[in-house]
N, C-alpha and C positions, 0 to 999 in steps of 0.2 A: 820187381821188374828186372830184366836182364840188362847186360851192358849195351845191348843194341836197342833198348827201348821197346822190348817185346814182352807181352803177357801171354802165358800159356793157360788156356781154360778148356777143359774137356777135350783134350787132344787137338786143339786148334791154336795156332799162334796168331795173335793179334798185334800188328805193328802199331805202336802209339807214337813213337818218335825218340830219337837218340838223345834229345835234350832232357828227357825224363829218365835216362839210364840210372839204375840202382835206386830209384825212388820207391818208397812204399806207396802202394796204391790200394784203393778199395774197388772191388769188382762186384757189381750188382746185376742180377739177371731177373727177368720177369718170367722165365721158363726155360725149358731145355729142348724145345722143338725148333726146327728151321723157321726163321722169320721172327722169333722172339728177340727181344732187345737185350744187349749187354751194354752196361754203362761203366766206364772206368773213370774214377775221380781221384784226385790227390787227397791227402788226409785233411785238408782244409775244406773240402767239398767242391772244389773247382772241377768241372767236367773236362776231362782230357780227351775222351772219345766216346761216341755212341755208335754201336754197330749192331746189325742184325745177325743172328746166328746163320751161318751158311748151310747149304745143303749137305747131306751126309757125304763123307769122302773128302771134303775140302779140309786142307791142313794149314792153310795160311791165308790171312786176310790183311791186306796192305792198308796204309793210311791215306792213299790217294795222292801222295806227293811223288814227284820224280825222284829217282835214285840220286845219291850224292849228297854233298853237304849243302845245307841251306845257308844263305847269306846271314851273317850275324846281325848287321844293322845296315840295310841297303841305303838308308838316308833318302834325301830328296832327289827327285829326278833332275838331271841337268837341264831339262826343258821347262822346269817349274819356274 
C-alpha cells in the first residue's frame, strides 16, 4: 500500500485510508468485470475495504470519507 493508503489494482486506485499507509495487504477479487467485488484485508484477515469494480474508464475509487485528517480519538460528546 502507498504512503497515502491507496491500493492500485488493474489501473484503478482504491483509497483505503492513510492509517493503513505502507501496510502489506491482501487483495481478493471475484472477477474482472464491472460490478465484481474487490476485498482488501490486512495479513491477519481483517477486512479493510470491500468495493465493486467501477465502470471502464474510472481511475479512482474513494473511501467515502471527507478529505482531511480524521480525529484520532474524538472521545465522549460534551453533551453525554
